[in-house]
C-alpha positions, -999 to 999 in steps of 0.1 A, spaced: 2 0 1 29 25 7 43 17 -27 11 30 -43 10 63 -24 45 79 -35 34 73 -72 1 89 -70 18 119 -51 42 123 -78 17 121 -103 -3 146 -86 28 166 -81 39 167 -117 1 177 -126 4 206 -104 39 218 -117 25 221 -156 -9 237 -146 -12 274 -155 -7 298 -127 -31 329 -126 -16 364 -129 -10 380 -96 -19 415 -89 15 425 -87 24 414 -122 27 440 -147 27 443 -186 45 464 -213 25 478 -242 43 487 -274 22 508 -298 31 517 -333 10 548 -346 10 549 -380 1 576 -409 21 602 -387 21 635 -404 57 651 -414 40 681 -400 59 673 -366 45 679 -331 38 656 -305 22 622 -302 0 623 -274 -14 588 -262 -37 575 -232 -46 541 -224 -80 539 -207 -98 511 -186 -137 506 -191 -145 530 -162 -122 559 -173 -130 556 -213 -165 573 -213 -154 607 -200 -133 630 -221 -120 646 -188 -110 611 -171 -75 603 -164 -58 574 -183 -46 545 -167 -11 551 -184 -2 582 -206 31 594 -226 38 621 -250 66 616 -273 81 635 -306 62 629 -337 84 607 -363 69 609 -396 54 579 -409 54 558 -376 61 567 -341 65 540 -316 52 542 -280 60 522 -251 41 519 -220 55 497 -190 40 488 -155 4 481 -166 -18 455 -150 -36 428 -171 -69 439 -182 -89 453 -211 -84 487 -222 -86 512 -249 -63 535 -269 -69 570 -277 -42 591 -295 -36 622 -313 -7 641 -330 -7 673 -314 9 692 -345 11 728 -327 22 713 -292 -3 732 -275 -15 703 -253 -48 698 -267 -69 682 -296 -76 714 -318 -112 714 -334 -129 731 -359 -160 753 -346 -181 725 -353 -162 701 -331 -144 682 -354 -108 674 -347 -82 693 -369 -53 672 -358 -47 636 -368 -63 611 -341 -68 573 -338 -81 544 -314 -72 512 -306 -88 486 -332 -86 514 -358 -122 523 -348 -137 550 -368 -157 579 -347 -189 588 -361 -199 621 -344 -189 610 -312 -158 587 -301 -164 548 -304 -180 528 -276 -155 510 -255 -164 475 -266 -152 489 -303 -120 497 -293 -113 475 -262 -84 448 -266 -68 426 -239 -33 432 -224 -16 400 -207 13 396 -183 45 402 -209 48 421 -238 20 434 -259 16 452 -291 -12 471 -309 -12 492 -341 -32 524 -344 -33 542 -378 -42 580 -374 -71 596 -394 -86 629 -396 -117 642 -400 -116 650 -437 -107 617 -445 -139 606 -424 -160 629 -444 -149 622 -477 -153 582 -468 -190 589 -459 -195 607 -491 -182 582 -515 -207 572 -541 -228 541 -538 -230 517 -571 -218 547 -590 -244 573 -579 
């Protein structure tokens, strides 16, 4: 009977050794974001990472944020120390470096902007479900293409079936 107990114990211990361990609250992640379609006009790429609670409000504080000099074509942004979870990215190219998104008197953005999952806004920013993506322990990557109001207006005015 004693001989049977040791192999069963060893089998149980070996099963525990290969089971996945859930992420601890202290484990963090790194997020690398490639921001594409950056204008050659320069300025600063401003990027904010939001959770579901902070996303709906334009005045909310992001979970993580950074400002980096705009590099024409593509600007790479790296965020460290993020907890695993579901997040959304909002970014814009502050061409005149005045610290805010410039808008027309209609409220349309006058500087290039982007959202995670390349979501396109229609009269307001996309819902969290449209821009949300998971971040896991370790390294994570996302890509955001900057767009502008003019391209959004032109894309909605395209002729349908040649009309």
